[in-house]
C-alpha positions in Angstrom: -130.8 78.8 75.7 -130.9 80.4 72.6 -131.2 79.1 68.8 -127.9 77.8 67.4 -126.6 75.5 64.6 -128.2 77.9 62.1 -132.1 77.3 63.6 -132.5 81.2 63.6 -131.5 81.1 60.0 -133.2 78.0 58.4 -136.2 77.7 60.5 -138.0 81.2 59.6 -137.2 80.3 55.8 -138.8 77.0 56.1 -141.8 77.4 58.3 -142.2 81.2 58.8 -141.3 83.7 61.5 -144.4 83.1 63.7 -143.9 79.3 63.6 -140.2 79.5 64.4 -140.9 82.0 67.2 -143.4 79.3 68.8 -141.4 76.3 68.3 -138.0 78.1 69.8 -139.9 79.8 72.8 -141.9 76.8 73.7 -139.0 74.4 73.3 -141.4 71.2 73.3 -140.8 68.0 71.4 -142.9 67.3 68.5 -143.9 64.1 66.4 -142.9 63.2 63.1 -146.6 64.1 62.0 -146.1 67.5 63.4 -142.8 67.9 61.8 -144.5 67.1 58.4 -147.3 69.4 59.0 -145.0 72.2 59.7 -143.0 71.6 56.6 -139.8 70.4 58.4 -139.7 67.3 56.7 -141.1 66.2 53.4 -142.3 62.6 54.1 -142.3 59.9 56.7 -141.2 56.4 56.1 -142.7 53.5 58.0 -139.3 51.6 58.4 -135.6 51.6 57.2 -136.3 49.5 54.2 -138.9 52.2 53.1 -136.5 54.9 53.7 -133.6 53.2 51.8 -136.1 52.5 48.7 -137.2 56.4 48.6 -133.8 57.6 49.1 -132.7 55.1 46.3 -135.6 56.3 43.8 -134.7 60.1 44.6 -130.8 59.6 44.0 -131.6 57.8 40.7 -133.9 60.7 39.5 -131.1 63.4 40.5 -128.6 61.2 38.8 -130.5 61.3 35.4 -130.6 65.2 35.5 -128.6 67.3 33.3 -125.0 68.0 35.5 -125.0 71.7 34.2 -128.5 72.6 35.0 -128.1 71.1 38.6 -125.0 73.1 39.0 -126.5 76.1 38.0 -129.5 75.5 40.2 -127.4 74.8 43.2 -125.1 78.0 42.8 -128.4 80.0 42.4 -129.7 78.6 45.7 -126.5 79.0 47.6 -125.6 82.4 46.3 -125.9 85.1 48.7 -127.3 82.6 51.3 -124.1 81.3 52.3 -122.7 84.8 53.4 -126.0 85.5 55.2 -125.8 81.8 57.0 -122.2 82.7 58.0 -123.4 86.0 59.7 -126.2 84.5 61.2 -124.0 81.6 62.7 -121.7 84.3 64.3 -124.5 86.1 65.7 -125.7 82.8 67.3 -122.5 82.2 68.8 -122.4 85.6 70.3 -125.6 85.2 72.0 -124.7 81.9 73.2 -121.6 82.9 74.8 -123.2 85.9 76.5 -125.9 83.7 77.8 -123.7 80.9 79.1 -121.8 83.6 81.3 -125.2 84.3 83.1 -125.8 82.6 86.6 -129.3 81.8 85.7 -128.5 80.0 82.5 -125.6 78.0 84.6 -128.2 76.9 87.1 -130.7 75.8 84.6 -128.0 73.6 82.7 -126.8 72.1 86.0 -130.3 71.2 86.9 -130.7 69.3 83.7 -127.6 67.2 84.7 
């Protein structure tokens, strides 16, 4: 239908405008390898055990950091972004509501069910 859940906010910031446009307009599924190549994920784990080990190591490294520095970093990274995200989510909602009122969208959604 149209992007929601912040996709129109986050994706361009992660993978760029052109890649985002291609992904959202094509609407195709992609593999974990493609997600890694695009920068949507940082790494791929072979199994649950490997994932748990990597998460454990990451959390250990973060927990050893200097708390005031971590707090300052989070504050700087979130700063204005939180307000921008809120505005973008509101705009996404407006677009979705408008699209859900259209007959063609209703037909396409019914075809999926």
